[in-house]
N, C-alpha and C positions, 0 to 999 in steps of 0.2 A: 759433662759439667763445664760450662763456660762462664758462668756468671755468679757472683756473690753479691747479695743485696743486704745492706745493714740498716737496721733502725739506729737511732742516735742515742736518745736519752735512756740511760740504764744499760744499753747494749755496748756501745763504743766506750762509754765512761759512765760512772755512777754520778750522774749530774743532779739528781733530784734535790739534794740538800742545798746546793747553790741556787737552784730555781726557787726553792722555798724562801731562802734568805732574800733573793732578789724581789720576789713578790712582796714580802714584808717591808722591804726598803721602799718600794714604790707606793705602798699603802701609806707609810709614814710621811713620805714626801707630799702626798695628796691630803694629809690631815685625817685619813680614815683610821678609826680605832679597830682595825682588823689586825690580828696577829695569828697567822696560821702556824700552829704547833706541828711537830713531826707527826703526831697521831692523826690530827685533822687533815694534814696534807696527804698522808697516806690514803685516807678515805677519798679525798678530792681527786686523787689520781685515777679513780675509776671513771672520771669525766675526761674525755680526750680533748686536748687543746687548752692552751692557757686562757684565751678569751672566754671560751666555753666554761672553763673552771670558775672564773670570776663571776660569770653570769649565773651559774648554778648556785654559788655561794650567796650572791645578792638576792636571788629568788627565795632563799631559805630564811631571810631576815624578816622581822616584823616591821615593815615599812608601809607608809602610805603610797598610794598610786603615783602621786607627783614625784615623791622622793625616789621611788623605784625606777621610774622612767629616767630621771636625771642621772641616777647612778649607772643605769644600763648604757646611757649615751656616753658616759665618761670612760667606759671600759676600754675602747681602743687607745685612748691616751694613757691610761693606767698600764696597759700591756706594753706600749712603746717605752714607757719609763722602766718597767720591769726588764725589758730586753736590754736596755742600756746598762742597768745595774749588773745583769748577768754577764754581759760581754766584758765589762770592766773586771769582774771577778775572774773570769776565764783567762783574759789577757794577762792578769796579774799572776798567773801560774798556779791557781788553786785547784786545778783538775789534772788527773792523769788518766791514761787509757787503762781499761781493765786488762788483767793478765791475758796474754796471747793475742790481743787484738792487733797490735803493731806488727807482730811477727807474721800473723796470717795475712794481713794486708800486703806486707812486703812480699811474701811467698807467692800470693796470687798475682800481684803486679808483675813480678819477675817471670811468672809462667804465662803472661800474656792474657790473663783472664779479664773479663769485664768486672769492674767494681761499681757499685751504685749505692745511693742513699735513698731510703724510703721512710720519711719521718713525718710526724705531726707538728714538730717544732718549727720555728721560723727560720728562713734562710740565713738571717744574721746570726742566730744562735749556732747553726751548723757551721758557718764560716768561721766564727770565733773559736769553736772547739777544735776543728780540724787544723786551723793555723797554729793554735797554741800548743797542740799535742804532737802534730806531725811536721810542723814547720811551714814556711811559706808555700811549699809545694804540695801540702796536704790536700787542699780542695781539688787540685788538678789530678789526683790519683783516681778520682771518681768520674766516670763517663756521664753519669746522670746524678743530679742531686734534686730529688723530688720532695717537696714539703706539702703539708696538709692544705695550705690555702690554694694549691694548684688544682685541687680536685673538688668534686661536688660534696663528697662525704668523707670524713676522716675515719681512721681506724675506730672500731673493728670492721668497717667496710673495707673491701679489698681495693678500692679505687687507686690509692697511691702506688700499690704494687703493680697493678695493671698498667698504670701510666709508665712506670719504669720499664716494664717488659715491652710495651709498644715502642717507646722511645729508642730502646736498644735493638729492637727487632729480634728479641730473644724469646724462645719458647719456655714455658714454665718448667718443662721437663729438664731443661739445661741449667736451671738456676736453683740456688739455695738461699733461703732467707734466714737472717739472724735477728732474734727478738729477745725481749726480757719480760714481756707482759702478756697476760691473757688476751687483751684487746689486739695486740700486735700479732699474736699467734693466730687468732681468728682471721685477721686481715690477710696474713700470708697464706693460710690454708684456703681461704676464699678465692685467692688468685691461683690456686693449684700448686703452690710451692712446697717443696720439702723444707722443713723448718728446724733450726737449732735454737733452743731457748736457754738462756743463761740468766736466771732471775737475780735480783738484788733484794736487800731487806725490804725495799718498798713494794716489791711484787711477789715475794716468795710464798705468800699465803694464797695466791690466786690458783685457779684451776688450769692446769696445763695439759689436760687430757687431749690427746691428738698430736702432741709434739713428737716429731720423729727422733729427736735427740735432746735430752734434758741434762744439762751440765751446770755445776756451780760457777764455772768460768771456762775459758778456752784452754787454759794451761800454758805453761812455758817451761823451758829447761830449768829455769831458776825457781819455778813455782808449779811443780808437776801435780797432776790430779791423783788423789789417793785411789788405790785399787786399779790403776791403769798401767799398761793395757790389760784388757781382759774383761773388765766389768761392762764397759760401754764402748770403749775405743779399741780398734783392732791392732794398732801398730806402734803406739807410743803413749806415754803418760801426758800427752797434750794433743789437741786436735790438729791434725795435719791435712793437707789437701789430698794426699793419698788415702788417708783414713776416711775422709769424707766421701771420696769416690767409692771406696769399698762398702761403706754404710749405705750410700745412695743406691748402689747397684751391687749387691752381694754377689761374690763369685759363683755361688751355687745357682742363684737365680739367672745370672748371665749364661751359665752353661746350659741350663734348661731352655732358655730362650733361643740360644744358638742351635741347640739340637732340634727344637721345634721348627725353626726357620729352615734348617737343612732338610728336614723331612718334607717340608712343604715344597 
């Protein structure tokens, strides 16, 4: 295990409420009478990517063809305004990392592991979040920051994970992906990655069949996971690098593999 690859929205931090508010602020700036409620936005999250989400919503409206084309053409400007609102909210200290994220990042960095980002959000959003929550050195912790606009297809396609692996020169067998959504899980699995999923309210009702490890969050000494160790984790009531290694390569499986290799 040499590489940890993280999704951003919902995985590093529960960002979706701020994204929703930023979308609504951008709509108000543009004079649009759109107001995405929490319930509506939860449904819209099944569409990957902010610009794609707005296009999907616009397509659902009863508009004439001229108005529809004009609205579609305005989506890049709307998304840029939304990004500015979101960055201002994040810079203003309105987000914190989910439990265990900062600890695991620190442990992996100190262990000399590769850290990477594989996200569908914009680079500006990633930069704002990492700087606000981890300090000016935050973005520099990650050897690769790959965002959706760098690849042909966004999640659930595996493209962004495959880009990270190629850029790092890492094999999927050496890496673990961290996700919070079904789309992200499918993308990571499509790239051949062992995957840890930590859903939020926005994604908890989705289908996480195929996740190698499903947890409410990563856990911390100050916020341990109930029933652990023993239920899902082998060594502590929070996810550790040692625990990850044991789960990824269980001792019994390793012993059988070594025996087989010795016999060969």
